[in-house]
Each structure stands twice: as C-alpha cells, then as structure tokens.
C-alpha positions as CSV (number, residue, x, y, z in Angstrom):
1,M,48.7,135.6,103.5
2,L,48.0,133.5,106.6
3,E,44.2,133.8,106.2
4,R,44.4,132.9,102.6
5,L,46.6,129.8,103.3
6,V,44.2,128.7,106.1
7,K,41.2,128.8,103.7
8,R,43.1,126.8,101.1
9,L,44.0,124.1,103.7
10,S,40.4,123.8,105.1
11,H,39.2,120.2,105.1
12,P,36.4,118.6,107.2
13,D,38.8,115.9,108.5
14,A,41.7,118.2,109.3
15,D,42.4,120.7,112.0
16,I,44.7,123.7,111.7
17,Y,46.9,125.0,114.6
18,I,48.5,128.4,114.4
19,Q,51.7,129.1,116.4
20,L,51.8,132.9,116.3
21,D,55.1,134.5,117.2
22,K,54.8,136.2,120.6
23,K,56.2,139.4,119.1
24,S,53.0,139.7,117.0
25,P,49.7,141.1,118.4
26,I,47.3,138.2,118.4
27,E,44.3,140.5,118.1
28,S,45.1,141.1,114.5
29,F,44.8,137.4,113.7
30,L,42.0,136.0,115.9
31,H,39.3,136.4,113.2
32,I,41.1,133.6,111.2
33,A,39.8,131.1,113.8
34,N,36.3,131.8,112.4
35,T,37.2,129.8,109.3
36,G,36.5,126.5,111.2
37,N,38.7,123.8,112.7
38,V,41.3,126.5,113.3
39,Y,43.0,126.9,116.7
40,F,45.8,129.1,118.2
41,V,48.5,127.3,120.2
42,P,48.2,128.8,123.7
43,E,51.9,128.5,124.5
44,R,53.4,131.3,122.3
45,V,57.2,131.8,121.9
46,K,59.2,134.9,121.0
47,T,61.2,133.5,118.1
48,E,64.4,134.8,116.7
49,W,65.7,134.1,113.2
50,C,67.9,130.9,113.0
51,A,67.8,130.5,116.8
52,Y,66.7,127.6,119.0
53,S,63.5,129.6,119.9
54,T,62.1,128.3,116.6
55,I,62.4,124.8,117.8
56,E,60.7,125.8,121.1
57,A,57.8,127.2,119.1
58,E,57.5,124.0,117.1
59,L,57.7,121.7,120.1
60,A,55.1,123.8,121.9
61,G,52.7,123.4,119.0
62,F,53.4,119.6,118.8
63,R,52.8,119.2,122.5
64,H,49.5,121.1,122.2
65,I,48.4,118.9,119.3
66,I,49.3,115.7,121.0
67,K,47.6,116.8,124.3
68,T,44.3,117.1,122.5
69,G,44.1,113.4,122.4
70,I,42.9,113.4,118.8
71,A,44.2,110.5,116.7
72,Y,45.8,112.4,113.9
73,S,47.7,110.4,111.3
74,H,50.1,113.3,110.5
75,I,51.3,116.7,111.6
76,N,52.1,118.9,108.6
77,L,54.4,121.8,109.4
78,L,54.0,124.9,107.2
79,S,55.0,128.5,107.5
80,G,52.8,131.5,106.6
81,Q,54.8,131.9,103.4
82,D,53.9,128.4,102.1
83,Y,51.1,127.7,99.6
84,P,49.5,124.5,98.2
85,L,50.2,123.4,94.6
86,R,47.5,120.7,94.6
87,P,44.0,120.3,96.0
88,V,43.9,119.7,99.7
89,Q,41.8,116.5,99.1
90,Q,44.6,115.0,97.1
91,F,46.9,115.7,100.1
92,Y,44.4,114.1,102.5
93,N,44.2,111.0,100.2
94,F,47.9,110.8,100.1
95,L,48.3,110.9,103.8
96,S,45.5,108.3,104.2
97,E,47.5,106.0,102.0
98,N,50.7,106.6,103.9
99,T,49.8,106.2,107.5
100,G,52.8,105.6,109.7
101,K,55.2,107.3,107.4
102,T,57.1,110.6,108.0
103,F,58.1,112.8,105.1
104,I,61.2,114.9,105.7
105,H,64.2,115.9,103.6
106,S,67.3,114.6,105.3
107,L,71.0,114.6,104.3
108,S,73.9,113.3,106.3
109,I,76.3,116.1,107.4
110,A,78.9,113.6,108.6
111,D,79.0,112.0,105.1
112,D,79.3,115.5,103.4
113,E,75.9,115.1,101.7
114,W,75.2,118.6,102.9
115,P,78.6,120.5,103.1
116,D,77.0,123.8,104.2
117,G,75.6,122.1,107.3
118,K,79.0,121.2,108.8
119,A,79.9,124.7,110.0
120,R,76.7,124.7,112.0
121,I,77.8,121.7,113.9
122,V,81.4,122.7,114.7
123,R,81.0,126.4,115.3
124,Y,79.4,128.3,118.1
125,H,76.3,130.5,117.5
126,M,74.8,132.6,120.3
127,G,71.9,134.2,118.6
128,D,69.5,132.5,121.0
129,Y,71.0,134.3,124.0
130,G,69.8,137.9,124.7
131,F,72.8,139.4,126.4
132,K,74.7,142.4,124.9
133,G,78.0,141.5,123.3
134,R,77.0,137.9,122.6
135,Y,78.3,138.0,119.0
136,V,81.7,139.4,120.2
137,L,81.9,136.4,122.6
138,Q,80.8,134.1,119.8
139,N,83.6,135.2,117.5
140,I,86.2,134.8,120.3
141,A,84.9,131.3,121.1
142,N,85.1,130.3,117.5
143,R,88.7,131.5,117.3
144,I,90.1,129.9,120.4
145,L,88.0,126.9,121.2
146,P,88.2,123.5,119.5
147,D,85.4,122.4,117.1
148,R,82.2,121.4,118.8
149,K,81.2,117.7,118.6
150,M,77.6,116.3,118.6
151,P,76.9,114.9,122.1
152,G,75.8,111.3,122.7
153,G,77.6,109.9,119.6
154,L,74.7,111.1,117.4
155,K,75.3,111.3,113.7
156,P,74.2,114.8,112.4
157,Y,71.6,115.1,109.7
158,G,69.7,118.1,108.3
159,R,68.2,120.1,105.5
160,S,64.7,121.6,105.2
161,Q,62.9,122.7,108.3
162,W,59.4,121.9,106.8
163,F,58.0,118.4,106.9
164,T,55.1,116.1,107.4
165,I,55.6,113.8,110.4
166,T,53.6,111.3,112.4
167,P,52.6,112.2,116.0
168,E,54.7,109.3,117.1
169,C,57.8,111.0,115.6
170,A,56.8,114.3,117.2
171,Q,56.4,112.7,120.6
172,Y,59.7,110.9,120.3
173,A,61.5,114.2,119.6
174,I,59.7,115.9,122.5
175,E,60.7,113.2,124.9
176,Y,64.2,112.8,123.6
177,I,65.2,116.5,124.0
178,Q,63.7,116.5,127.5
179,N,65.8,113.5,128.5
180,H,69.0,114.8,126.9
181,P,69.8,118.3,128.3
182,K,73.4,118.2,126.9
183,L,71.9,117.9,123.4
184,K,69.6,120.8,124.1
185,R,72.5,122.9,125.2
186,F,74.4,121.9,122.0
187,F,71.5,122.7,119.8
188,R,70.9,126.1,121.5
189,L,74.4,127.1,120.3
190,T,73.8,125.9,116.7
191,F,73.1,128.3,113.9
192,A,69.8,127.6,112.0
193,V,69.2,124.6,114.2
194,D,65.6,124.3,112.8
195,E,67.2,122.6,109.7
196,I,69.1,120.1,111.9
197,F,67.1,119.3,115.0
198,F,64.4,116.9,113.9
199,Q,66.5,115.2,111.2
200,T,69.3,114.4,113.7
201,I,67.0,113.1,116.4
202,L,64.7,111.0,114.1
203,E,67.5,109.6,111.9
204,N,69.2,108.3,115.0
205,S,66.0,106.8,116.4
206,P,64.2,103.5,116.2
207,L,61.7,105.4,113.9
208,K,64.3,105.8,111.2
209,E,62.7,103.2,109.1
210,T,59.4,105.1,108.9
211,I,61.1,108.1,107.3
212,V,60.7,108.9,103.6
213,N,63.4,111.3,102.3
214,D,61.0,113.7,100.7
215,N,59.3,116.6,102.4
216,L,56.6,116.9,99.7
217,R,57.5,120.6,99.1
218,Y,59.1,122.5,96.2
219,I,61.8,124.9,97.5
220,E,64.5,126.6,95.4
221,S,67.5,127.1,97.6
222,F,71.1,127.3,96.4
223,G,73.8,126.7,98.9
224,A,73.7,129.1,101.8
225,N,71.4,131.4,99.9
226,P,67.8,132.0,101.2
227,P,64.9,130.3,99.3
228,T,63.7,131.9,96.1
229,V,60.5,134.0,96.5
230,F,58.2,132.6,93.7
231,T,56.5,134.8,91.2
232,M,54.6,134.2,87.9
233,A,57.9,133.6,86.3
234,H,58.0,130.3,88.3
235,A,54.4,129.3,87.6
236,A,55.0,126.5,85.1
237,T,57.8,125.0,87.3
238,L,55.7,125.0,90.4
239,V,52.7,123.3,88.7
240,S,54.9,120.6,87.1
241,S,56.9,119.9,90.3
242,G,54.4,117.3,91.4
243,K,54.8,118.5,95.0
244,F,51.9,119.3,97.4
245,F,53.3,122.6,98.6
246,A,55.9,125.3,97.8
247,R,57.7,128.1,99.5
248,K,58.4,131.0,99.7
249,F,55.7,133.4,98.6
250,D,55.2,137.1,99.3
251,T,52.2,139.1,98.4
252,N,54.4,142.2,98.4
253,V,56.6,140.7,95.7
254,D,53.9,139.1,93.5
255,D,50.2,138.7,94.2
256,A,49.2,137.3,90.9
257,I,50.9,133.9,91.5
258,F,48.3,133.2,94.3
259,D,45.3,133.7,91.9
260,Y,47.1,131.6,89.3
261,L,47.6,128.6,91.6
262,D,44.1,128.9,92.9
263,K,42.8,128.4,89.4
264,V,45.1,125.5,88.8
265,I,44.0,123.6,91.9
266,G,40.4,124.4,91.3
267,Y,39.8,126.6,94.3
268,A,36.7,128.9,94.2
269,E,35.6,131.4,96.8
C-alpha cells in the first residue's frame, strides 16, 4: 500500500518523506526510495496508538524537512492508508494557488463544537508511559484527581490528525512545544493527542489567520468510532466528494477500490 501510494504521489516538483515506525524493519521498505524524490526520515520513533509518540514522529519528520533548506510551500501529512482521489497535478496546482495557507480541520473543544474531545482534555491518559500498571494508576488518577486544565490559558481545539500545513506553521509548532515544557507534559498525558496538538497550538498562534478550516480529505468518522475503511460500496461517494485525498483504505479489506480510483484519476502504469 505504501509503495502504491508513493507512486501515485510522484511529481517532479515534490519530494516524499517517509517516517517509518521504529518497530518496523526498514529493510522491507528501502526499495521504495528507488521511485525518485523519496527519502526516509533518519530520526525514527517507536510509536504507540493514540500516544504522544505519534506527535514525536511527526515533529521529527517536520524538523528533517525544514533542515533540508528546501523552500517548500506546503507539507502534506498522509498515512500509509490514505489514497488520492484526484490527479496529483491538480493538487500541485491548488497548493501553488494557495501559498501561505494551512489546511486543517479544527473545532473548538471549549465551545463544544467537538464534544468527544472534552474528555481528552480533562482526563489522564498514560498510554505513552511504558511502566507496568500504568493503566491502573491512570484509573485511580481519574477517580481522585480534579479535571486537568490546559496550561498557559490556551483554548483547546482539535479534530482530524491529517492536514496540509505551511513550513512556517510546522516550525512554529516545533519551537512552541520546545519552549513550553508544561504543555508538552500535559499533551503527553492526553489521549489521542495527535488530533489536538497542532490545532491547539496553531489556533492560539499569530498564524491563526492563515488557517483554512478544511483538511482537503474525505474521512467518514462518527463520534468516537474509528474511520470507515472504504470499499467499492463507497466509490461514488469518494469521487463526488471533491476532496484531494481519502482515508482509510486497506488492501486486505478491498483491493478493487484502488484500481477503480486509479482509472478515475487517469493513472497508468
């Protein structure tokens, strides 16, 4: 799936950086770099589901991209279970017409625009800590301790983890978390912080006015339920969505949807 995605994203004026989970043997993936303009992020992170380690992995990738010194207009964050719905040239043209804009889905937790997000802010989650019995301690903490409060007077925002941001926004988030250790400790105890971290930092920043509340992706997610895995039954909905990408896909669930989307966007081997 990753190799196929990389091929579909290939463009002469774009580079692809792969942040491979440290738990996965990189030898099985190195051949993908032969596609062209594809690089592996050297600082790999052992990530755990819904834990702060996912943020560490993203920040490591962003630091590496910025360190190259290449003047990218945008950084487009995708997972290995995403897939394009439109030709990559259309996406390139869109970004060229929207330099300086960041595209991220953002809802205010404080204003109850995303009710499911509130529990993540007020309750303790210790999934990022590796010690035995951490969940027992977590349950005790949530019973006896008062609700947590966002440090620094920040207003919490969140929603989808996946976005297209400017390097300026990425750099701001990197520097902000480095300079605010209390916030990092707070986020490390936050469940599914990957859906809160960037929205909260950027919506409370001077870059707020550059944010467009649209992550350019089609994702079906209902309440606290995980995203729908798309199949051929969703083909018409995906194509008519008008979005550039969709998630989630799984070749073990439905392989035909990939071939269908390739024909729609005009991809040919």
